[in-house]
Steps between C-alpha positions, in 0.01 A plus 500: 500500500484879463321671212823600330643148531186349353506750217865413433412131484223570249732715287768230505240246389404727212864540394540122507233463231633412152354824359726721711800267476478544123481878520763526775785327313768688305405345168128577539484749207650245261275215622184712483593618151545143375170392656314787337662437161449123503155455656328829416187604683305174455758266659459243224695180571827470306666167406806435715754483216367820344522693826857378556595640159311826556671559835844453344416734210354771728802484732736532203317814383503644853876443526550673164302796636765543771330337801753317716293352783317219316431136598772253407466151357305344217131565440407167657704566816353850540143373461565230759622767746186701432292190571674459836418866570129421433481744209465236229302177503539209259203284407350297215260645245207321337732326250732375775782746419698673776430873523601790727262758643533781751386445856263739671796645694682592179183648350450714810854631459436577133175674589673717760775598258244571229304728732816688593586555133167676446431855610410485866148601589459810714217632714227611260127536462483164322675326787268652764193430285606139454547455875163658578324288237665178618413569865142589407453186289668282762271637773193451280586134448620417853285709734300261723217754549225443244368857528849645454552293186167614355584863578838473330348337192226763478758779521710337226194452279396864551850624416522293183146598393576870546821468296314312226220760486753783485678343202171423324391860537813612313697637791873551467696175524830564678796316342766313690827681549833353398604454864178314570561266205862440600392404851229271367724321251775460762267337752344282230839376379605432858193285560549307176872445568414324827286234330779265375660468843159432659431220254851362549448482878179299455680272253788447744257420782342224292844365408593492871179318586570247222848425635378465859214266404727277293738481795210401725396225259851361478536501877188281530454600863142615443206361302465627143152635574634720779767644272240577231271670752791716614577597141140604435492702821829676422399571141173654619683705764749620241218639287291651778736584786797663325531831320646337191229236491221755526662704222517188286135417569398856416694496175349163414152637562581801281607288204191281531283812455517597132328830568765605753783400268344698216452800729863478613624497141279793402610708800868431428459590133323821595783597734765420238316714242486800736659811344755524782596131496755538222697759697485307828546136407805345341458223246588236760234636739238498225586139417474408868154653534384351171607151612332509842234242414757266344722545805218393730408207275859373487534522878175315551602232252827437684328479838230268367766286330691471828181409688408245234851358524456453873168322450633286215807404700290396798262300284780326312690418817196368683370292210831353388636440849192337651407305188848354466503404866156339475599303190817375665310397813233325293759307298683397816183374666408301189842339492471412869155349443625294203797365694276426798259298285790301352642432843162394640451252212834327570495488884276372775265697724746511791805610296672825598738730325708776651460834319736788568331814622717718278646406161870435470727780400619513143869416474712648225818312413676788330464876504667754281836589643562804285242777486478811292773749576431859384874544460488258206290746301732798547606646169870488415714808525465726196770462239729799501630645177864411435761768459597522129858574600528155660422321173799310352652641185450305176681533170346454155697180451371357828143589409532340155645186658170461691284560192354280226678324215722705269320408181710721273831342599352149504352547150839606366673201661235264358535643149879475521476137614261407216736651240823366648701241308504282810164577664390379842287188497230627737391794708671348803837494323444859385413603858821342634704703253357836606678746727395501872280812464279310249480178702256616767198272567268748333704484175383138456143629451634757253669233287189281505290798394732580207512133394118486498487809279730319249282185510777295656329194647603351835557126536281399795665155524846637574603740775811712529632700789553876517757606761391856586705757687323747727626861540617419855728223366291197601417230247168334423443207262177463301374200301344622173367302198779491237455745214733407209641774278506449118835458322516751213728268294261202523183698440607671172262490201614217246391705200711788619805269539464358144482844352811607681707199387 
């Protein structure tokens, strides 16, 4: 393979990484914006339901702003597509709840976009000085020649001593220019921005190791001790043989040294209180620098939690799996021994018994014939609003015919019947004498209500029939306790009659 062909293969491999596939798609600005708004700079895990809602709300606001090229679908569907793209990962937190977090690929994309949004660094004295200082320090720590290392250290000590003596003697102290401070803050923010993705890569490596080891245990093609030895070797190699692992180990060593942490905080506070810092740094940049220690602590906590989860999973699987198998084997052997002792007590010394090498298969007489069908859980079609113009026309008379009893008309008929010279004998006879519009089934309840208000008692021992007429012309007969009506001629007051005669 030629040099150019090999270079092309390497470039194609880089473009196949999830980081560049995220940045290369048409909707990359929208996706990056949602990631930055939802997860912030610390990549704190977000509950799944909350992120689904946030994605839908952010997309609605982006559409209102006039953006047309946005992801389609619900928040859950979009997050699932992002998981397939290896930009989101779903896991369980300490309480067992499902949460989303950004992968290292997505964080690299966010870091690149964030660097591009800042003012780009140009060739300056600060940049050249930083390169010279880094090369000098690197050579002083890596040079294999003992004499060369001593010479470099002596030169550095002499330079620092001369600078200290000059300042002690009251010499002029040159101040840093604004360009120098801009370069320094830009490089510092770039280094800090790379920390979350480095921690995420270590965390993802441990998660991959956990999945592979569990698969090896379930396969049972190797002894458990061999699998554990491989895990310990890979975990040690991850910490010592990879760039991310060494960064994690260095950060862990930093946080274990209280003096270094205190020095880091003091140096950051001094830089933030510099007279030029207010003109150079935005509020978001100041917050990012101020939260550097917390950022490192959170990243370390997530990595340690993932490593502890791997260890706990291995321990739980080994203990529960082997202990259960040992208990089952022990119980089986005890049952065999008990049956053997019983058999030996009932048979002679030369008796034999054929024992199958393998146990018989379990036979099931009936299995479920109908299994769960996802189509059964499909929601019905939404109910569409009816057209008001299609509603049938109703008159006032038709509406009143479907209403309750006409108490006013019934009260008048009842009063007329009670004052008539030849009154009806009961409510049923009065009902039969009414016009069809007052003989609906509901009018029976109206008459009973009016009779109760007049303290007219029903005779529970006798029943009379009410032949009701519905508005559609059909008849319905009801059996109702007979309620007799008083005769005004028979119920007159005797004293009143004597006075009148």
